[in-house]
C-alpha positions in Angstrom: 72.5 74.3 101.3 72.9 76.9 104.3 73.6 80.4 103.6 77.5 80.4 103.4 77.4 84.4 102.3 79.6 86.7 104.6 80.6 90.6 104.2 84.2 91.8 104.9 83.8 95.6 104.8 82.4 96.4 101.5 83.2 93.0 100.0 80.8 90.1 99.7 82.0 86.4 99.7 79.7 83.5 98.8 81.6 81.5 101.6 83.6 82.3 104.4 86.7 80.5 103.0 89.8 82.2 101.2 93.2 81.1 100.6 96.4 82.7 102.4 98.8 84.7 100.3 101.8 82.7 99.7 100.5 79.3 99.8 98.3 79.0 96.5 100.3 81.2 94.4 98.1 83.3 91.8 95.0 80.7 92.0 95.8 79.1 88.8 98.3 76.7 89.7 95.7 75.0 91.8 92.9 75.0 89.0 93.7 71.3 88.5 92.6 70.3 92.0 90.0 73.0 93.3 87.1 74.3 91.4 88.1 78.1 92.3 84.6 79.4 91.6 83.5 77.6 95.0 85.9 79.4 96.8 85.0 82.7 98.7 88.3 84.2 97.6 91.8 83.5 96.6 94.3 86.2 98.4 97.5 85.7 95.4 101.0 85.6 96.7 102.8 88.9 98.0 103.4 91.5 95.7 105.7 94.4 95.6 106.3 97.5 93.9 109.5 96.0 92.5 110.7 92.4 91.2 112.2 90.6 94.4 114.3 87.7 94.3 113.9 86.6 97.5 116.3 85.1 100.1 118.7 82.5 99.4 118.4 78.7 99.8 117.4 77.2 101.8 114.4 78.9 102.6 111.7 76.5 103.7 112.1 73.9 106.7 109.6 71.2 108.3 108.9 71.3 112.1 106.6 69.4 114.3 103.4 70.1 113.2 104.1 72.8 111.3 106.8 74.4 108.9 109.2 77.4 109.0 109.4 79.8 105.9 111.9 82.9 104.8 110.8 83.1 101.0 111.6 86.6 101.3 108.4 87.8 99.3 109.7 86.3 95.9 107.7 87.9 93.2 107.8 89.5 89.5 106.3 92.9 90.8 103.3 94.7 90.5 103.6 95.7 87.1 104.1 92.0 86.0 101.0 91.1 87.9 98.7 93.8 86.0 100.3 93.1 82.7 100.7 89.0 82.7 98.6 87.2 85.5 95.6 89.5 85.8 94.2 89.2 82.4 94.3 85.3 83.1 92.5 85.1 86.4 90.0 88.1 85.8 87.4 86.0 84.8 87.3 83.4 87.2 84.1 83.5 89.4 85.7 84.0 92.5 87.2 87.3 94.6 90.7 88.0 94.0 92.4 90.1 96.3 96.4 90.9 96.4 98.5 90.9 99.2 100.4 94.2 99.3 104.3 94.4 100.9 106.7 96.9 100.9 109.8 98.3 102.3 108.4 101.9 102.7 105.3 103.8 103.0 105.8 104.9 99.7 106.3 101.3 98.4 103.0 100.6 99.8 100.9 103.3 98.3 102.4 103.2 94.6 101.8 99.4 94.6 98.1 99.9 95.9 97.4 102.6 93.8 98.3 100.5 90.3 96.3 97.6 91.7 93.1 100.0 92.4 92.8 100.6 88.6 91.9 96.7 88.3 88.3 96.2 88.0 88.3 92.6 88.8 90.6 93.0 91.8 87.9 94.1 94.7 90.5 94.3 97.6 94.0 94.2 98.9 95.5 92.7 101.9 98.0 94.9 103.2 100.7 93.0 104.9 102.3 95.0 107.5 104.9 92.3 108.5 107.5 93.6 106.3 110.4 95.5 107.9 110.3 99.0 107.6 113.9 99.8 106.0 113.8 103.7 106.9 113.5 102.8 110.5 116.1 100.3 111.0 114.4 97.2 109.7 111.3 97.1 112.5 108.2 95.6 110.8 105.6 97.9 110.1 103.2 96.2 112.2 105.1 95.7 115.5 104.0 99.5 116.7 101.0 101.2 116.8 102.7 104.2 115.2 104.0 102.7 112.4 101.0 100.4 111.7 98.9 103.4 111.8 101.3 105.4 109.6 101.0 103.1 106.5 97.3 102.5 106.7 96.4 106.1 106.8 98.9 106.3 103.9 97.2 103.7 101.8 93.5 104.5 102.9 94.1 107.4 101.1 95.3 106.1 97.7 93.3 103.1 97.8 89.3 103.4 97.7 88.2 99.5 97.4 88.3 97.0 100.5 91.2 97.3 102.7 92.3 94.2 104.7 95.3 94.7 107.1 97.1 91.4 108.0 98.4 91.6 111.6 101.5 90.3 112.9 101.4 88.3 116.2 105.1 89.1 117.0 103.7 91.8 119.3 103.1 92.1 123.1 99.2 93.0 122.3 98.0 92.6 119.0 94.6 94.5 120.1 96.3 97.4 120.1 97.5 97.4 116.2 94.0 96.0 115.6 92.5 99.2 117.3 95.4 101.6 115.7 94.5 100.3 111.9 90.9 100.4 112.7 91.1 104.2 113.7 92.7 104.8 110.5 90.1 103.4 108.0 90.7 99.6 107.6 87.7 97.7 106.6 89.0 94.5 108.6 91.9 92.9 109.7 93.5 89.5 109.0 95.3 87.3 111.7 97.5 86.0 112.3 100.4 86.3 110.4 103.4 83.6 110.6 105.3 83.4 114.3 108.8 83.9 114.0 111.0 80.8 114.7 114.0 79.0 114.0 115.4 75.2 113.2 118.7 74.4 113.7 120.8 71.2 112.5 122.5 69.6 115.6 124.7 67.6 113.3 126.1 70.5 111.1 125.6 73.4 114.2 124.1 75.4 111.9 120.9 77.1 111.0 118.5 75.2 108.7 117.3 78.3 107.2 120.1 80.7 105.2 118.2 83.6 107.0 118.7 81.6 110.9 114.9 82.7 111.4 111.8 82.4 109.4 108.1 82.4 109.8 106.4 79.4 111.8 103.1 78.2 110.1 100.7 75.2 110.5 98.6 73.4 112.8 101.1 74.0 115.8 100.3 77.9 115.6 96.6 77.2 115.8 95.8 77.8 119.8 97.8 80.9 119.5 95.9 82.3 116.4 92.6 81.3 117.8 93.2 83.2 120.9 94.5 86.6 119.0 91.1 86.3 117.1 89.2 85.8 119.8 90.8 89.0 121.9 90.6 91.3 118.7 87.0 90.4 118.3 86.2 91.7 121.8 88.6 95.1 120.7 87.2 96.3 117.1 84.5 96.7 115.3 85.4 95.8 112.1 85.3 92.4 110.9 88.1 89.7 111.1 89.5 87.3 109.1 91.1 84.4 110.8 94.2 82.1 110.0 96.9 80.2 111.1 96.5 76.3 111.3 93.3 75.5 109.7 93.7 72.2 108.9 89.9 71.4 108.3 86.4 72.5 108.6 86.2 72.0 112.3 89.2 74.5 112.9 87.4 77.0 110.6 84.3 76.7 112.3 86.1 77.3 115.7 87.9 80.4 114.2 84.4 81.7 113.3 83.0 80.9 116.8 86.0 82.9 118.2 85.1 85.9 116.1 86.2 85.6 112.4 83.7 86.4 109.9 85.9 84.6 107.1 89.1 82.4 107.6 91.8 81.7 105.2 93.7 78.2 104.7 97.5 78.2 104.3 99.9 75.6 105.0 97.1 72.8 104.7 97.4 73.7 100.9 100.7 72.1 100.4 99.5 68.7 102.2 96.4 68.4 100.5 95.5 71.1 97.2 92.0 70.3 97.5 91.7 71.2 101.0 90.2 74.6 100.6 87.1 73.6 98.8 86.6 70.3 101.2 86.2 73.2 104.0 83.8 74.8 102.4 81.4 71.9 102.2 82.5 70.8 105.5 81.3 74.1 106.8 78.2 73.7 105.0 77.6 70.1 106.4 78.1 71.6 110.1 75.8 74.0 109.4 73.5 71.6 108.1 73.7 69.2 111.1 73.4 71.7 113.8 70.0 73.6 111.9 71.7 76.8 111.6 70.6 78.8 108.9 73.3 81.1 108.2 77.0 81.1 108.8 76.4 84.4 110.2 74.9 82.8 113.5 78.2 81.2 114.5 80.3 84.4 114.2 81.7 85.1 117.8 79.0 82.5 119.0 81.8 81.1 121.4 80.3 80.4 124.8 82.5 81.4 127.7 
């Protein structure tokens, strides 16, 4: 096999394929389908300081070449993760990262601090697409000021690898990327879901209980690729690319655009084995093209 190993800040991955938060549970749910030790990493579902029930049903809807979701970060809170989930996954031979969400800067910091004590969790992915309740509900990641504020606070409290997940629902994603880089982010992941909606014409009502939701799947790939490419030329820290990756070719495209690693999301719902298949597909691509290391491809787009 070619050398598939990559580094994300201080985090070493055996290959660039990770699973996206919210699409792979805590990893153990997919253990019957995927050899988790074959993956570069698993990013577990969004975790908050306190238990969250999430949004009312219906909160998922299929769309052409994608899906909408408004699950609302349903989870049992960080203490439940520490006490019940962590003991079950800590022995699995891959990197487990926790996606951290919050409604205030204080929530983010408190959650990150609890996770920092877990020896087998080498990093977190900070979801700054959450609404800041103290600022009227605007997402942390939609302004440089609020994005910088939450990253600065978490960086002071969290010593391990800090990946910041960026929202695409902004005018210029590179401005946000630069802001979080300046505050100590080790890497950025992008993109999170795009804001969308679906309507039931017969009922004349929204399909989702929340009216709008996050759009993901193959349909968002061109936008995600563009944003990864722009961000690669704007920051010096590594980029984790995601958004519509359905196969190994998609993954290679993201790496050529500048991603050091990728995350597989919506595709997990279609084929629960897809993440492992993508690992093998990347290796086959490298072998076919006589490329010794995946690092030779990162940012290798010829323009």
